[in-house]
Structures are given as C-alpha cells and as structure tokens.
C-alpha positions as CSV (number, residue, x, y, z in Angstrom):
1,M,215.7,-55.0,243.7
2,Q,213.8,-53.7,240.9
3,W,215.7,-51.7,238.2
4,R,214.6,-49.2,236.0
5,K,216.2,-46.8,233.2
6,S,216.2,-43.4,233.3
7,S,213.6,-41.6,231.5
8,Y,216.4,-39.9,229.0
9,T,216.9,-43.0,227.6
10,G,216.0,-43.9,224.2
11,G,213.2,-46.3,225.2
12,A,212.9,-49.5,226.3
13,N,215.3,-51.6,224.0
14,D,218.2,-49.0,224.4
15,N,220.4,-50.5,226.4
16,Q,223.1,-47.6,226.5
17,C,222.5,-46.4,229.7
18,V,222.5,-47.0,233.3
19,E,219.7,-48.2,235.7
20,L,218.7,-47.3,239.2
21,G,217.5,-49.2,241.8
22,R,216.2,-48.5,244.9
23,L,217.5,-50.2,248.3
24,A,216.2,-49.7,251.5
25,P,216.2,-46.2,252.9
26,E,219.2,-46.6,255.4
27,V,221.1,-48.3,252.2
28,G,220.6,-46.2,249.5
29,I,220.4,-46.6,245.7
30,G,221.8,-49.0,243.3
31,V,223.3,-47.9,239.9
32,R,224.2,-50.5,237.5
33,D,225.4,-50.8,233.8
34,S,222.3,-51.8,231.7
35,K,224.7,-53.7,228.9
36,N,226.2,-55.8,232.0
37,P,223.0,-56.5,234.5
38,D,224.8,-59.2,236.2
39,G,228.3,-57.7,236.4
40,G,227.4,-55.9,240.2
41,H,226.5,-52.6,241.1
42,L,227.3,-49.4,243.1
43,I,225.6,-48.7,246.1
44,L,225.3,-44.8,246.7
45,T,224.1,-43.2,249.8
46,P,221.1,-40.7,249.0
47,A,223.5,-37.8,249.6
48,Q,225.9,-39.3,247.3
49,F,223.6,-39.6,244.8
50,T,222.2,-36.2,245.1
51,D,225.7,-34.9,244.5
52,I,226.5,-37.1,241.6
53,I,223.0,-36.1,239.9
54,N,224.0,-32.1,240.7
55,Q,227.5,-32.4,239.3
56,L,226.3,-33.9,236.2
57,K,224.1,-31.3,235.6
58,R,226.4,-28.6,236.2
59,H,228.8,-30.4,233.8
60,T,226.3,-30.7,231.2
61,E,225.2,-26.7,231.9
62,H,228.6,-25.9,230.1
C-alpha cells in the first residue's frame, strides 16, 4: 500500500499528522499515525471515511 500525508501538513518532513492509504475499493481506506508507521492502521469504508471528514469539517467551522 502506498501511504500519503495530507496536503494540510507542514511539509514532507512534518511527522505530526495522519497518513492515508487506498486499499482495494471494496476494502476501504487505511489511516495511520505518521509518527508510528509500524504501529498498525485503521481501516475505514469509504462511507465511514467520508463521515469522519464531514464531522471534522463541521467541528472546525465552529
């Protein structure tokens, strides 16, 4: 799986963020802590991932 950092991080050397990895379409999206890439990852369905992103957007708008 190829991991990528959010475009909202401080740059390529910023390790204070999460990384995303696209799994097979029927599996979902992997999310891991960039500070601990060998510590495992969370697997979310596309619907769960979308829900979390929408919740974060609503939370930061307040």
